[in-house]
N, C-alpha and C positions, 0 to 999 in steps of 0.2 A: 373089507377093505374098503374106504373111503374116498371123497372126490379128489384130496391131496394125492393122492397114488394113481387116480384115475390118468389115461393117457390122451390125449388131445383129437376129440374127431370124431369119438367112437362111442356109440351110444348107449346108454346103459339103463338098468332096472332100481328104481329105488328102494331097499331094500327093508332098511328104517331109519327112522332119526332117534339118532341116540343121544337125548340131552332131558336133564331134569330140569330145565328153564322152560318154563310154559311160556314163557313169552316169546322168546325164540321158538318155539314149537308152532305159535298162533302168526307168529311171521310168515316160519315157511311153508305152512300151509296158505296162510293168503297170497302166495307167489304161485302156488298150484305145485309145490313139492311136497309131496305126500307121499304115501309105500302104493308102487308099483306104477307110479308115473315113469315114464322116460326121461332123463334128462344127458347131456351131450357138453361135457368141458371144451368150450372152443380156444380157451387160452389160459396159461397157467402165469399168472403175474406172480408180483413179490409178495404182496402184502395177504393173496389172497388168489381167485380165479375167475373167470368169465365164464358165464354156465348159459346153454339153452333151454327153456323149461317150454313148452310148447312152443308158443311161435314170437316167444320175448327173450330177451337176454338181458342175463344180469350179472351185476358184479358182486361177488361177493369175498368176506375174509374168510382167512383159514378158520377161525372161530367155526362160523355156519358150514365149511368144508366140511371140517371134521366131523360135524354132529350128522352128516348124511354119509350113511352106508350103502353101497352099491354090489 
């Protein structure tokens, strides 16, 4: 399952980052988004979703949301 299918307000644990793009992988790592890290979908938006990682909130697009397996 990835973030596009996640329910809002439930804390999930990141199982994998599924991407062949190293730049995208590095960007997600810089946000604190890596395997074993808890993540919560705050809201689903038309072009993506708002997620909470650690004490920060980020608006990510559908491409990023699909790359994060939970």
